[in-house]
N, C-alpha and C positions, 0 to 999 in steps of 0.2 A: 496494410493501409497505405494508400498512395496519396501523396499531397503534391500539388503542382503550385509553384510560387508564381503569382501574377506579375511579380517584379523581376523575374529572371533568376539567375543563380544566387546562392547564398550559403550561409553557414548554419547548419542545424546542430543543436546541442541537446542531448538527451541526458537527464540525470535520473538514475535508476537506484531506488533504495530497496534492499532485500532484507527481510526479517525471517530467520529460521523459525518454524512453528511446529509444535508437536500437538496432535489432537488425540485425546484419549476418550473414545466413546464408551458408553455404559456397558455395552456388550461388543466384543470384537477386539481386533488388534489395534495397536498404536499406529497412527498414521503420521509420518514425517513429511512435511511440506515446507513451502516458503510463501510469504506474503510479499507482494510487490507494489511499489508506488513509483510513478514516473512523472517527470515534468519535462516539457519540451520548450525550447526557445529557438526562434528562427530570426536571423538577421540577413536581409538581402545585401548583396555585394555589388557595388557600382565602381567602375573604373575611375571615376572622377573623385573618389574619396582620397583624402590625404593618406589615410592608413589602409591601403588596399590589402585585402586578405583573400587568399585563395578559397574558392568554394569547397565545402566539405561537410562531413558528418562526424561528430564527436560523441562518444559515449563515456559517461562517468558513472561508475558503480560505487555504491556505498553499502557494504555488507555489515550489518549490525552484529557485534560480538555476543549479544544476549539472545536467548531463545525464549519465545513465547510458548506457554503451555496452556492449552485449553482442555479442560477436563469436565466431562458430563458427570453429574451427581444426581442421586435421587432427591426429590423434593421432600418437604415435610408432609406429615399426614394431614388429612382434612380437619381432624379435631384440633391440631395445633394451629392451623390456619384460622379456624373459627374462634379459638381463644384469643389469638392476636387481634382479630377484627373487633371482638367484643371489648378487649382492653383499650383499643384505640378509640372506639366510640364512647366508652365509659369514662375516658379521661384518665 
């Protein structure tokens, strides 16, 4: 991704959150992966600012110490689904 600032140079800050994830499919092997979320902040830099800052790019990583586990399971039978629907409708 390429972004060009219309206001000239600036400071780009990226905050990246990483969550370790394990996926257990119904059939097959365990898959270990990560989920990512990112936020971007950009502030243009002008020389006439009192607090002049050099242009740059900063990355901040937040790695979660907990692991998310997604597991596929077989659903209930059609009969149990029908009984639950009948119970809900019957009150």
